[in-house]
C-alpha positions, -999 to 999 in steps of 0.1 A, spaced: 146 -205 -170 126 -181 -147 113 -210 -127 147 -226 -124 163 -194 -112 135 -186 -87 129 -221 -73 167 -227 -72 172 -196 -51 199 -182 -73 193 -150 -54 181 -152 -17 153 -127 -25 131 -137 -55 125 -100 -62 162 -95 -72 159 -116 -104 127 -99 -117 144 -65 -112 176 -75 -130 184 -61 -164 192 -84 -193 225 -77 -210 213 -90 -243 178 -92 -260 156 -118 -242 155 -140 -272 193 -142 -273 194 -150 -236 169 -178 -240 188 -193 -270 220 -194 -250 201 -209 -220 186 -237 -241 219 -245 -257 238 -246 -224 215 -259 -197 219 -296 -207 257 -295 -209 278 -312 -182 287 -289 -153 262 -262 -163 262 -236 -135 229 -217 -135 242 -191 -110 271 -183 -133 248 -182 -163 226 -156 -147 256 -136 -136 269 -136 -172 236 -125 -188 219 -102 -162 228 -71 -142 214 -74 -107 197 -42 -93 215 -20 -68 198 -12 -35 184 23 -35 205 44 -12 229 15 -8 260 38 -7 244 64 15 258 68 50 236 87 75 250 111 100 233 107 133 252 136 148 236 159 122 201 151 135 169 135 124 156 165 105 188 167 84 185 130 77 150 134 65 159 163 42 188 144 28 168 113 21 145 130 -4 176 132 -27 188 97 -18 154 81 -26 147 102 -57 148 86 -91 151 105 -124 128 99 -154 133 63 -167 152 58 -199 154 20 -200 141 4 -231 112 -20 -226 122 -56 -230 155 -53 -213 140 -47 -179 107 -53 -159 106 -15 -151 77 4 -165 94 37 -175 79 69 -159 83 103 -176 90 124 -144 112 121 -113 98 102 -84 106 90 -48 110 52 -41 106 36 -6 141 23 -4 159 -10 1 145 -38 -21 117 -14 -32 135 2 -61 104 14 -80 75 38 -72 48 22 -50 12 34 -53 -1 39 -18 33 44 -2 36 76 -24 7 94 -7 24 92 27 57 101 12 40 132 -3 29 143 32 66 148 40 74 164 6 47 190 14 62 197 47 96 202 29 80 226 4 89 203 -24 56 208 -43 73 203 -77 82 167 -67 46 161 -56 34 174 -90 59 151 -108 47 121 -89 10 129 -94 18 134 -131 35 100 -132 4 83 -117 -18 101 -142 5 88 -169 1 52 -156 -37 57 -156 -36 70 -192 -13 42 -204 -26 12 -185 -61 22 -174 -52 19 -137 -23 25 -113 -3 -7 -109 10 -18 -74 44 -4 -86 60 5 -120 70 -30 -129 56 -54 -155 49 -80 -129 26 -56 -111 4 -51 -141 -23 -75 -128 -32 -55 -97 -34 -21 -81 -31 -10 -45 -52 11 -21 -66 39 -43 -50 70 -28 -48 90 -61 -77 113 -52 -60 121 -19 -28 129 -38 -46 152 -62 -63 170 -32 -30 174 -14 -14 189 -46 -44 212 -49 -38 224 -14 -1 229 -19 -7 248 -52 -34 268 -35 -57 262 -65 -89 240 -63 -89 238 -101 -59 215 -98 -85 188 -93 -100 196 -127 -66 189 -143 -68 153 -132 -105 147 -136 -100 124 -166 -75 102 -146 -98 102 -115 -126 89 -138 -102 62 -152 -94 51 -117 -131 49 -108 -138 29 -140 -111 4 -131 -125 -2 -97 -161 -4 -108 -157 -24 -140 -185 -50 -143 -208 -34 -117 -237 -28 -141 -244 -65 -149 -236 -79 -115 -264 -100 -97 -270 -96 -60 -247 -117 -38 -220 -120 -65 -187 -105 -74 -167 -97 -105 -131 -86 -104 -130 -57 -79 -168 -52 -74 -192 -69 -51 -230 -65 -52 -244 -73 -18 -277 -92 -13 -298 -60 -12 -282 -46 -43 -256 -23 -27 -223 -20 -45 -190 -23 -25 -155 -33 -35 -128 -59 -28 -92 -64 -36 -84 -85 -66 -56 -95 -89 -63 -107 -125 -37 -134 -123 -40 -168 -106 -3 -178 -108 24 -174 -81 37 -139 -77 68 -134 -99 86 -115 -72 78 -141 -45 76 -171 -67 93 -197 -45 74 -185 -14 40 -188 -31 48 -223 -46 58 -236 -12 28 -220 6 3 -234 -19 14 -269 -10 2 -263 26 -32 -250 16 -63 -270 10 -74 -246 -17 -68 -253 -54 -35 -236 -63 -52 -211 -86 -76 -200 -59 -48 -198 -33 -26 -177 -56 -55 -153 -64 -61 -148 -27 -24 -142 -20 -22 -117 -49 -53 -99 -37 -38 -95 -3 -7 -80 -20 -31 -56 -38 -44 -45 -3 -9 -34 8 -14 -56 39 7 -85 27 3 -104 49 -20 -103 78 -42 -127 97 -69 -101 87 -72 -121 54 -70 -156 69 -96 -181 80 -103 -191 116 -71 -210 119 -50 -178 114 -28 -195 88 -18 -184 53 -32 -216 38 -68 -204 47 -64 -170 31 -97 -157 18 -90 -121 6 -113 -123 -24 -143 -131 -1 -137 -100 20 -152 -65 15 -125 -44 33 -137 -13 52 -106 7 44 -108 2 6 -144 13 5 -137 44 25 -110 53 -1 -135 48 -29 -161 69 -11 -135 97 -11 -128 91 -48 -166 95 -55 -168 127 -34 -137 141 -52 -152 134 -86 -184 151 -74 -163 181 -64 -146 182 -98 -180 184 -115 -191 211 -91 -161 231 -100 -172 227 -137 -207 238 -129 -220 204 -139 -247 198 -113 -262 166 -127 -229 147 -127 -219 162 -94 -252 150 -79 -248 116 -95 -214 110 -78 -227 124 -45 -255 99 -47 -230 71 -53 -209 83 -23 -239 84 -1 -250 49 -11 -215 36 -4 -214 54 30 -248 38 39 -235 4 29 -202 8 49 -223 17 80 -247 -12 74 -222 -40 67 -190 -29 84 -201 -14 117 -202 -40 145 -225 -23 170 -220 -49 197 -182 -47 195 -181 -10 188 -157 -15 159 -155 -11 121 -147 -45 106 -145 -61 72 -175 -80 58 -173 -115 43 -198 -115 14 -197 -153 9 -206 -161 45 -226 -128 49 -209 -123 83 -188 -95 97 -152 -104 105 -145 -111 141 -111 -96 136 -104 -61 149 -77 -42 130 -64 -7 126 -84 -5 93 -112 7 116 -98 42 117 -106 48 80 -142 57 86 -129 84 110 -103 97 85 -130 101 58 -158 114 80 -180 84 75 -184 75 112 -210 90 134 -198 109 165 -208 81 189 -191 55 167 -159 76 166 -159 78 204 -162 40 207 -133 36 182 -112 60 203 -119 39 234 -111 7 216 -78 22 203 -68 33 238 -78 0 254 -66 -26 228 -42 -10 203 -21 16 221 13 4 230 46 20 241 56 30 205 22 37 189 -7 16 176 -4 -21 168 -18 -32 134 -40 -60 148 -45 -76 181 -34 -109 168 2 -123 163 11 -151 141 44 -141 124 29 -120 97 43 -85 93 9 -67 92 0 -80 127 10 -75 163 35 -64 175 42 -44 143 32 -9 134 33 10 102 35 48 95 5 50 71 -18 35 97 -5 57 125 -12 87 103 -47 77 93 -55 70 130 -40 103 143 -57 124 116 -90 105 120 -90 111 157 -83 148 153 -113 150 129 -136 138 157 -121 160 184 -101 131 200 -70 153 201 -55 140 234 -53 104 221 -41 116 187 -12 135 204 -4 105 226 -1 82 195 19 108 176 44 115 203 50 78 211 55 71 174 79 101 170 98 89 201 102 54 187 113 66 153 138 90 168 152 64 193 158 38 165 174 65 143 198 74 171 207 38 176 210 28 139 211 59 118 181 46 99 144 49 95 126 16 90 97 3 70 79 -9 101 84 -9 139 78 -32 169 57 -9 191 51 -35 219 88 -41 228 105 -11 214 139 -26 220 133 -53 194 132 -50 156 100 -55 137 98 -90 121 76 -113 101 70 -113 64 88 -127 34 119 -104 34 142 -88 59 134 -54 76 139 -26 51 153 8 57 149 40 38 120 45 41 97 66 20 64 66 39 80 65 73 100 96 64 69 115 51 46 107 81 74 113 106 81 148 93 44 157 91 39 146 127 71 162 140 61 196 126 26 193 141 32 178 175 68 185 184 79 216 164 99 228 194 122 198 194 153 201 172 160 164 168 
Protein backbone atom coordinates (compact mmCIF):
# COMPACT_ATOMS: atom_id res chain seq x y z
CA UNK A 1 0.00 0.00 0.00
CA UNK A 2 2.83 2.37 0.91
CA UNK A 3 4.59 1.80 -2.41
CA UNK A 4 1.33 2.23 -4.33
CA UNK A 5 0.59 5.54 -2.60
CA UNK A 6 4.10 6.94 -2.97
CA UNK A 7 4.83 5.79 -6.52
CA UNK A 8 1.29 6.71 -7.57
CA UNK A 9 1.80 10.28 -6.28
CA UNK A 10 -1.42 10.31 -4.31
CA UNK A 11 0.14 13.37 -2.70
CA UNK A 12 2.51 15.60 -4.76
CA UNK A 13 5.05 15.50 -1.90
CA UNK A 14 5.96 11.99 -0.67
CA UNK A 15 6.54 13.39 2.81
CA UNK A 16 2.83 14.10 3.20
CA UNK A 17 1.80 10.45 3.40
CA UNK A 18 4.50 9.38 5.86
CA UNK A 19 3.40 12.25 8.13
CA UNK A 20 -0.30 11.39 7.88
CA UNK A 21 -2.11 9.89 10.88
CA UNK A 22 -4.08 6.68 10.50
CA UNK A 23 -7.73 6.96 11.56
CA UNK A 24 -7.82 3.31 12.56
CA UNK A 25 -5.22 0.78 13.79
CA UNK A 26 -2.76 -0.08 10.99
CA UNK A 27 -3.87 -3.73 10.89
CA UNK A 28 -7.45 -2.62 10.24
CA UNK A 29 -6.37 -0.25 7.49
CA UNK A 30 -4.37 -3.00 5.80
CA UNK A 31 -7.25 -5.44 6.03
CA UNK A 32 -9.55 -2.93 4.35
CA UNK A 33 -6.94 -2.22 1.67
CA UNK A 34 -6.44 -5.90 0.83
CA UNK A 35 -10.19 -6.41 0.63
CA UNK A 36 -10.84 -3.39 -1.59
CA UNK A 37 -7.80 -2.92 -3.83
CA UNK A 38 -8.85 -5.58 -6.35
CA UNK A 39 -12.45 -4.45 -6.68
CA UNK A 40 -13.64 -2.71 -9.88
CA UNK A 41 -13.27 1.06 -9.75
CA UNK A 42 -11.04 1.06 -6.66
CA UNK A 43 -9.82 4.61 -6.06
CA UNK A 44 -6.56 4.67 -4.12
CA UNK A 45 -6.72 8.41 -3.50
CA UNK A 46 -10.22 8.12 -2.06
CA UNK A 47 -9.14 5.17 0.08
CA UNK A 48 -6.23 7.13 1.55
CA UNK A 49 -8.51 10.11 2.23
CA UNK A 50 -10.95 7.83 4.06
CA UNK A 51 -8.31 6.17 6.25
CA UNK A 52 -5.68 8.87 6.91
CA UNK A 53 -5.63 12.43 8.19
CA UNK A 54 -3.09 14.47 6.20
CA UNK A 55 -0.79 16.72 8.22
CA UNK A 56 -1.37 20.47 8.39
CA UNK A 57 1.43 22.85 7.45
CA UNK A 58 3.02 24.43 10.50
CA UNK A 59 2.02 28.09 10.59
CA UNK A 60 -0.32 27.52 7.67
CA UNK A 61 -2.97 29.84 9.10
CA UNK A 62 -0.51 32.52 10.18
CA UNK A 63 -0.52 35.81 8.27
CA UNK A 64 2.50 38.04 8.81
CA UNK A 65 2.26 41.81 9.17
CA UNK A 66 5.01 43.45 7.15
CA UNK A 67 4.01 46.86 8.50
CA UNK A 68 4.78 45.68 12.06
CA UNK A 69 8.41 45.09 11.08
CA UNK A 70 10.90 42.27 10.92
CA UNK A 71 11.67 42.11 14.63
CA UNK A 72 7.97 41.77 15.46
CA UNK A 73 7.69 39.01 12.87
CA UNK A 74 10.64 37.12 14.36
CA UNK A 75 9.24 37.38 17.87
CA UNK A 76 5.81 36.16 16.74
CA UNK A 77 7.25 33.20 14.85
CA UNK A 78 8.61 31.61 18.01
CA UNK A 79 4.99 31.02 19.01
CA UNK A 80 3.84 30.03 15.51
CA UNK A 81 6.60 27.43 15.13
CA UNK A 82 6.36 26.01 18.65
CA UNK A 83 4.91 22.57 19.24
CA UNK A 84 3.67 21.35 22.60
CA UNK A 85 4.74 17.98 24.08
CA UNK A 86 3.52 15.14 21.89
CA UNK A 87 0.61 12.98 22.99
CA UNK A 88 0.04 10.87 19.87
CA UNK A 89 0.03 7.14 20.51
CA UNK A 90 2.75 5.22 18.68
CA UNK A 91 1.38 3.22 15.79
CA UNK A 92 -1.11 5.82 14.68
CA UNK A 93 1.60 8.15 13.43
CA UNK A 94 5.25 8.22 12.35
CA UNK A 95 5.92 10.92 14.96
CA UNK A 96 8.32 10.02 17.77
CA UNK A 97 6.71 11.74 20.77
CA UNK A 98 8.83 14.25 22.66
CA UNK A 99 8.21 15.11 26.32
CA UNK A 100 8.82 18.88 26.16
CA UNK A 101 7.88 21.79 23.84
CA UNK A 102 10.03 22.42 20.79
CA UNK A 103 10.42 24.64 17.73
CA UNK A 104 9.99 23.20 14.22
CA UNK A 105 11.46 24.72 11.04
CA UNK A 106 8.09 25.32 9.31
CA UNK A 107 6.35 24.39 6.06
CA UNK A 108 6.67 20.66 5.25
CA UNK A 109 9.08 20.27 8.18
CA UNK A 110 6.55 19.61 10.94
CA UNK A 111 8.87 17.91 13.41
CA UNK A 112 12.03 18.90 15.22
CA UNK A 113 15.22 18.69 13.13
CA UNK A 114 18.55 18.02 14.74
CA UNK A 115 21.07 20.48 13.33
CA UNK A 116 18.43 23.10 12.47
CA UNK A 117 17.68 23.39 16.16
CA UNK A 118 21.09 24.76 17.18
CA UNK A 119 20.72 27.72 14.85
CA UNK A 120 17.13 28.24 15.97
CA UNK A 121 18.45 28.30 19.56
CA UNK A 122 20.79 31.19 18.69
CA UNK A 123 17.70 33.31 18.11
CA UNK A 124 15.92 31.95 21.18
CA UNK A 125 18.93 33.07 23.22
CA UNK A 126 18.68 36.56 21.72
CA UNK A 127 14.97 36.57 22.64
CA UNK A 128 15.78 35.55 26.25
CA UNK A 129 13.78 32.34 25.85
CA UNK A 130 16.20 30.20 27.82
CA UNK A 131 13.42 27.89 29.03
CA UNK A 132 12.61 26.92 25.44
CA UNK A 133 16.29 26.17 24.77
CA UNK A 134 16.36 24.00 27.90
CA UNK A 135 13.21 22.16 26.78
CA UNK A 136 14.74 21.44 23.37
CA UNK A 137 18.06 20.27 24.83
CA UNK A 138 16.11 18.02 27.20
CA UNK A 139 14.22 16.60 24.22
CA UNK A 140 17.48 15.75 22.46
CA UNK A 141 18.79 14.20 25.68
CA UNK A 142 15.57 12.14 25.79
CA UNK A 143 16.17 10.95 22.21
CA UNK A 144 19.75 9.95 23.10
CA UNK A 145 18.52 8.07 26.16
CA UNK A 146 15.70 6.37 24.24
CA UNK A 147 17.32 5.55 20.88
CA UNK A 148 21.05 5.86 21.56
CA UNK A 149 21.43 8.72 19.11
CA UNK A 150 19.62 11.83 17.88
CA UNK A 151 17.66 10.99 14.72
CA UNK A 152 17.57 13.35 11.73
CA UNK A 153 14.12 14.35 13.07
CA UNK A 154 11.55 12.92 15.48
CA UNK A 155 9.97 10.53 12.97
CA UNK A 156 10.17 6.75 12.76
CA UNK A 157 11.46 6.98 9.19
CA UNK A 158 14.48 8.94 10.47
CA UNK A 159 15.57 6.22 12.90
CA UNK A 160 18.29 5.01 10.53
CA UNK A 161 20.38 8.19 10.55
CA UNK A 162 21.42 11.23 12.52
CA UNK A 163 22.48 14.69 11.33
CA UNK A 164 25.47 17.00 11.94
CA UNK A 165 26.22 16.50 15.66
CA UNK A 166 25.51 19.90 17.20
CA UNK A 167 24.33 18.59 20.59
CA UNK A 168 27.56 19.66 22.32
CA UNK A 169 27.15 23.18 20.90
CA UNK A 170 23.57 23.26 22.19
CA UNK A 171 24.65 22.22 25.68
CA UNK A 172 27.40 24.86 25.69
CA UNK A 173 24.93 27.52 24.55
CA UNK A 174 22.52 26.53 27.33
CA UNK A 175 25.35 26.66 29.88
CA UNK A 176 26.16 30.19 28.73
CA UNK A 177 22.52 31.28 28.96
CA UNK A 178 22.10 29.73 32.40
CA UNK A 179 25.40 31.21 33.53
CA UNK A 180 26.48 27.88 34.95
CA UNK A 181 29.32 25.78 33.54
CA UNK A 182 27.96 22.81 35.48
CA UNK A 183 25.07 22.65 33.00
CA UNK A 184 27.53 20.63 30.89
CA UNK A 185 27.74 18.02 33.65
CA UNK A 186 23.97 17.55 33.59
CA UNK A 187 24.21 16.30 30.02
CA UNK A 188 27.50 14.39 30.26
CA UNK A 189 25.77 10.96 29.99
CA UNK A 190 24.02 12.03 26.79
CA UNK A 191 27.17 13.61 25.34
CA UNK A 192 28.89 10.26 25.91
CA UNK A 193 26.02 8.41 24.20
CA UNK A 194 26.35 10.67 21.18
CA UNK A 195 30.08 9.99 21.05
CA UNK A 196 29.52 6.24 21.38
CA UNK A 197 27.08 6.35 18.45
CA UNK A 198 29.52 8.13 16.16
CA UNK A 199 32.53 6.01 17.15
CA UNK A 200 30.86 2.57 17.24
CA UNK A 201 33.13 -0.08 15.70
CA UNK A 202 36.31 2.01 15.84
CA UNK A 203 38.24 -0.39 18.08
CA UNK A 204 38.30 -3.30 15.63
CA UNK A 205 38.65 -1.29 12.42
CA UNK A 206 41.64 -2.08 10.18
CA UNK A 207 43.57 0.77 8.48
CA UNK A 208 42.02 1.90 5.20
CA UNK A 209 38.55 0.58 6.06
CA UNK A 210 35.26 1.96 7.37
CA UNK A 211 32.36 0.70 9.43
CA UNK A 212 29.11 2.59 9.87
CA UNK A 213 30.19 6.14 10.73
CA UNK A 214 33.90 5.53 11.45
CA UNK A 215 36.85 5.52 9.05
CA UNK A 216 40.36 4.37 9.97
CA UNK A 217 42.81 6.02 7.62
CA UNK A 218 45.91 4.22 6.26
CA UNK A 219 48.20 5.46 9.04
CA UNK A 220 45.73 4.47 11.73
CA UNK A 221 44.02 7.84 12.33
CA UNK A 222 40.30 7.80 13.12
CA UNK A 223 37.91 10.17 11.37
CA UNK A 224 34.21 9.96 10.59
CA UNK A 225 31.77 9.95 7.70
CA UNK A 226 28.02 10.28 7.26
CA UNK A 227 26.13 7.02 7.09
CA UNK A 228 22.60 5.61 7.19
CA UNK A 229 21.89 2.08 8.38
CA UNK A 230 19.28 1.49 5.63
CA UNK A 231 19.92 0.74 1.97
CA UNK A 232 16.34 1.28 0.80
CA UNK A 233 14.72 4.35 -0.82
CA UNK A 234 13.97 7.10 1.69
CA UNK A 235 10.37 6.74 2.83
CA UNK A 236 9.77 10.51 2.68
CA UNK A 237 11.24 10.80 -0.85
CA UNK A 238 10.43 7.32 -2.09
CA UNK A 239 9.39 8.09 -5.67
CA UNK A 240 12.35 10.43 -6.20
CA UNK A 241 14.84 7.83 -5.00
CA UNK A 242 13.37 4.98 -7.05
CA UNK A 243 13.46 7.13 -10.19
CA UNK A 244 17.00 8.39 -9.51
CA UNK A 245 18.35 4.88 -8.87
CA UNK A 246 17.39 3.90 -12.43
CA UNK A 247 19.76 6.58 -13.75
CA UNK A 248 22.71 5.45 -11.64
CA UNK A 249 25.29 2.83 -12.57
CA UNK A 250 25.57 1.86 -8.89
CA UNK A 251 23.67 -1.15 -7.52
CA UNK A 252 20.41 0.21 -6.05
CA UNK A 253 21.33 -0.62 -2.45
CA UNK A 254 24.65 1.24 -2.76
CA UNK A 255 22.97 4.23 -4.41
CA UNK A 256 20.26 4.43 -1.75
CA UNK A 257 22.85 4.24 1.03
CA UNK A 258 24.81 7.11 -0.50
CA UNK A 259 21.65 9.19 -0.93
CA UNK A 260 20.64 8.55 2.67
CA UNK A 261 24.13 9.40 3.91
CA UNK A 262 23.88 12.73 2.11
CA UNK A 263 20.56 13.31 3.87
CA UNK A 264 22.36 12.61 7.16
CA UNK A 265 24.83 15.37 6.28
CA UNK A 266 22.06 17.97 6.04
CA UNK A 267 23.46 18.91 2.60
CA UNK A 268 20.85 17.02 0.59
CA UNK A 269 21.77 17.41 -2.12
CA UNK A 270 25.00 18.98 -3.31
CA UNK A 271 27.55 18.27 -6.02
CA UNK A 272 29.91 18.09 -3.03
CA UNK A 273 28.88 14.43 -2.72
CA UNK A 274 28.89 13.59 -6.44
CA UNK A 275 31.53 12.15 -8.73
CA UNK A 276 33.37 14.01 -11.47
CA UNK A 277 30.27 14.23 -13.67
CA UNK A 278 28.46 16.33 -11.05
CA UNK A 279 25.33 14.13 -11.33
CA UNK A 280 23.26 12.51 -8.59
CA UNK A 281 23.82 9.08 -10.13
CA UNK A 282 27.51 9.22 -9.19
CA UNK A 283 26.87 10.13 -5.54
CA UNK A 284 29.63 8.77 -3.27
CA UNK A 285 28.86 10.18 0.19
CA UNK A 286 29.99 7.08 2.08
CA UNK A 287 33.47 7.32 0.51
CA UNK A 288 33.94 10.85 1.79
CA UNK A 289 35.43 12.04 5.08
CA UNK A 290 33.74 15.44 5.49
CA UNK A 291 35.76 18.26 7.03
CA UNK A 292 32.74 19.84 8.80
CA UNK A 293 31.57 16.61 10.46
CA UNK A 294 35.02 16.00 11.91
CA UNK A 295 35.25 19.54 13.25
CA UNK A 296 31.96 18.97 15.07
CA UNK A 297 33.25 15.71 16.57
CA UNK A 298 36.44 17.49 17.62
CA UNK A 299 34.21 19.92 19.52
CA UNK A 300 32.30 17.01 21.08
CA UNK A 301 35.60 15.51 22.28
CA UNK A 302 36.76 18.82 23.79
CA UNK A 303 33.35 19.30 25.45
CA UNK A 304 33.58 15.85 27.03
CA UNK A 305 37.10 16.68 28.21
CA UNK A 306 35.71 19.86 29.76
CA UNK A 307 32.96 17.91 31.52
CA UNK A 308 35.53 15.62 33.13
CA UNK A 309 37.67 18.60 34.11
CA UNK A 310 34.64 20.05 35.89
CA UNK A 311 34.37 16.74 37.79
CA UNK A 312 38.05 16.80 38.68
CA UNK A 313 38.60 13.60 36.68
CA UNK A 314 41.99 14.39 35.10
CA UNK A 315 42.65 10.95 33.51
CA UNK A 316 39.40 10.95 31.53
CA UNK A 317 39.74 14.65 30.68
CA UNK A 318 43.22 14.01 29.31
CA UNK A 319 42.02 10.98 27.36
CA UNK A 320 39.42 13.06 25.52
CA UNK A 321 41.87 15.91 24.98
CA UNK A 322 44.22 13.39 23.36
CA UNK A 323 41.40 12.13 21.10
CA UNK A 324 40.61 15.72 20.12
CA UNK A 325 44.26 16.48 19.37
CA UNK A 326 44.58 13.35 17.23
CA UNK A 327 41.46 14.33 15.28
CA UNK A 328 42.73 17.90 14.83
CA UNK A 329 46.05 16.58 13.49
CA UNK A 330 44.22 14.29 11.07
CA UNK A 331 41.92 17.09 9.84
CA UNK A 332 44.95 19.27 9.15
CA UNK A 333 46.81 16.40 7.47
CA UNK A 334 44.02 15.08 5.25
CA UNK A 335 41.63 18.01 4.71
CA UNK A 336 43.97 20.98 4.20
CA UNK A 337 44.86 21.52 0.56
CA UNK A 338 47.97 23.70 0.88
CA UNK A 339 48.24 24.36 -2.85
CA UNK A 340 44.66 25.60 -3.11
CA UNK A 341 44.61 27.23 0.32
CA UNK A 342 41.33 25.55 1.23
CA UNK A 343 39.90 22.98 3.62
CA UNK A 344 38.29 20.17 1.60
CA UNK A 345 36.76 16.74 2.11
CA UNK A 346 38.89 13.61 1.80
CA UNK A 347 37.95 10.53 -0.21
CA UNK A 348 39.33 7.59 1.76
CA UNK A 349 38.67 5.10 -1.07
CA UNK A 350 40.76 6.98 -3.64
CA UNK A 351 43.01 8.50 -0.94
CA UNK A 352 42.61 11.89 -2.63
CA UNK A 353 41.43 15.27 -1.41
CA UNK A 354 38.26 16.53 -3.05
CA UNK A 355 38.81 19.05 -5.84
CA UNK A 356 35.55 20.72 -4.79
CA UNK A 357 35.65 23.91 -2.76
CA UNK A 358 32.61 24.42 -0.53
CA UNK A 359 31.58 26.57 2.40
CA UNK A 360 32.28 23.62 4.71
CA UNK A 361 35.82 25.03 4.73
CA UNK A 362 34.80 27.57 7.39
CA UNK A 363 34.27 24.91 10.09
CA UNK A 364 37.97 24.67 11.01
CA UNK A 365 37.81 28.43 11.68
CA UNK A 366 34.66 28.20 13.77
CA UNK A 367 36.20 25.46 15.94
CA UNK A 368 39.70 26.93 16.20
CA UNK A 369 41.40 24.13 14.29
CA UNK A 370 42.90 26.25 11.50
CA UNK A 371 46.25 27.96 11.89
CA UNK A 372 46.40 31.76 11.53
CA UNK A 373 47.94 31.56 8.02
CA UNK A 374 45.31 29.01 6.95
CA UNK A 375 42.50 31.24 8.23
CA UNK A 376 43.86 34.19 6.25
CA UNK A 377 43.90 32.10 3.08
CA UNK A 378 40.34 30.93 3.71
CA UNK A 379 39.25 34.55 4.20
CA UNK A 380 40.86 35.53 0.89
CA UNK A 381 39.16 32.62 -0.85
CA UNK A 382 35.79 33.54 0.61
CA UNK A 383 36.18 37.13 -0.54
CA UNK A 384 37.33 36.11 -4.01
CA UNK A 385 35.18 33.09 -4.83
CA UNK A 386 32.17 32.92 -2.50
CA UNK A 387 31.07 36.44 -1.59
CA UNK A 388 28.03 37.55 -3.57
CA UNK A 389 25.48 40.36 -3.38
CA UNK A 390 23.42 38.62 -0.69
CA UNK A 391 26.04 36.65 1.23
CA UNK A 392 28.17 33.54 0.68
CA UNK A 393 27.26 30.91 -1.90
CA UNK A 394 27.39 27.28 -0.69
CA UNK A 395 29.59 25.95 -3.48
CA UNK A 396 31.12 27.41 -6.61
CA UNK A 397 29.33 24.85 -8.72
CA UNK A 398 25.77 24.94 -10.03
CA UNK A 399 23.88 21.91 -11.22
CA UNK A 400 20.36 22.31 -9.91
CA UNK A 401 20.97 20.98 -6.40
CA UNK A 402 19.78 23.14 -3.54
CA UNK A 403 23.09 23.00 -1.59
CA UNK A 404 25.01 24.53 -4.50
CA UNK A 405 25.40 27.90 -6.22
CA UNK A 406 23.53 30.23 -6.38
CA UNK A 407 21.91 29.23 -3.08
CA UNK A 408 22.88 30.21 0.44
CA UNK A 409 21.76 28.95 3.84
CA UNK A 410 21.62 30.64 7.25
CA UNK A 411 23.67 28.04 9.19
CA UNK A 412 26.63 28.31 6.83
CA UNK A 413 26.50 32.11 6.86
CA UNK A 414 26.64 32.02 10.65
CA UNK A 415 29.50 29.50 10.83
CA UNK A 416 31.48 31.57 8.32
CA UNK A 417 30.84 34.89 10.08
CA UNK A 418 31.60 33.53 13.54
CA UNK A 419 34.68 31.68 12.28
CA UNK A 420 36.02 34.81 10.59
CA UNK A 421 35.52 36.82 13.78
CA UNK A 422 37.47 34.19 15.71
CA UNK A 423 40.50 34.82 13.49
CA UNK A 424 40.30 38.63 13.51
CA UNK A 425 38.73 38.85 10.05
CA UNK A 426 36.05 41.20 11.33
CA UNK A 427 35.69 43.39 8.25
CA UNK A 428 34.80 40.45 6.00
CA UNK A 429 32.54 38.98 8.69
CA UNK A 430 30.63 42.27 8.87
CA UNK A 431 30.32 42.46 5.07
CA UNK A 432 28.84 38.96 4.91
CA UNK A 433 26.49 39.64 7.83
CA UNK A 434 25.15 42.95 6.52
CA UNK A 435 24.59 41.55 3.02
CA UNK A 436 22.73 38.56 4.47
CA UNK A 437 20.62 40.74 6.77
CA UNK A 438 19.81 43.04 3.84
CA UNK A 439 18.68 40.16 1.63
CA UNK A 440 16.54 38.59 4.37
CA UNK A 441 14.96 41.97 5.12
CA UNK A 442 14.31 42.74 1.45
CA UNK A 443 12.58 39.40 0.84
CA UNK A 444 10.50 39.86 4.00
CA UNK A 445 9.33 43.29 2.87
CA UNK A 446 8.33 41.84 -0.50
CA UNK A 447 6.70 38.61 0.70
CA UNK A 448 6.09 38.84 4.44
CA UNK A 449 8.14 35.66 4.82
CA UNK A 450 11.55 34.38 5.86
CA UNK A 451 12.77 31.52 3.69
CA UNK A 452 14.61 28.27 4.15
CA UNK A 453 17.31 29.33 1.66
CA UNK A 454 18.12 32.31 -0.56
CA UNK A 455 19.58 33.06 -3.97
CA UNK A 456 22.52 35.32 -3.09
CA UNK A 457 23.79 35.78 -6.67
CA UNK A 458 20.65 37.25 -8.22
CA UNK A 459 18.81 38.51 -5.17
CA UNK A 460 15.68 39.25 -7.21
CA UNK A 461 15.19 35.53 -7.89
CA UNK A 462 13.97 32.86 -5.48
CA UNK A 463 16.28 30.06 -4.45
CA UNK A 464 15.61 26.83 -6.32
CA UNK A 465 16.76 23.26 -6.80
CA UNK A 466 16.05 20.30 -4.59
CA UNK A 467 13.18 17.86 -4.29
CA UNK A 468 10.51 20.16 -2.88
CA UNK A 469 9.30 23.77 -3.26
CA UNK A 470 10.90 26.64 -1.38
CA UNK A 471 9.80 26.51 2.26
CA UNK A 472 9.00 29.45 4.47
CA UNK A 473 8.99 29.74 8.25
CA UNK A 474 11.86 29.24 8.86
CA UNK A 475 13.48 28.16 12.11
CA UNK A 476 17.20 28.46 11.45
CA UNK A 477 16.82 31.52 9.22
CA UNK A 478 14.97 33.29 12.04
CA UNK A 479 17.52 32.32 14.68
CA UNK A 480 20.59 33.34 12.70
CA UNK A 481 18.99 36.54 11.44
CA UNK A 482 18.10 37.78 14.91
CA UNK A 483 21.58 36.92 16.21
CA UNK A 484 23.24 38.82 13.35
CA UNK A 485 20.85 41.80 13.52
CA UNK A 486 21.56 42.28 17.22
CA UNK A 487 25.31 42.11 16.67
CA UNK A 488 25.81 43.99 13.42
CA UNK A 489 22.81 46.29 12.96
CA UNK A 490 21.37 46.95 16.44
CA UNK A 491 20.64 50.55 15.53
CA UNK A 492 18.21 49.57 12.77
CA UNK A 493 14.57 49.17 13.78
CA UNK A 494 13.51 46.91 10.89
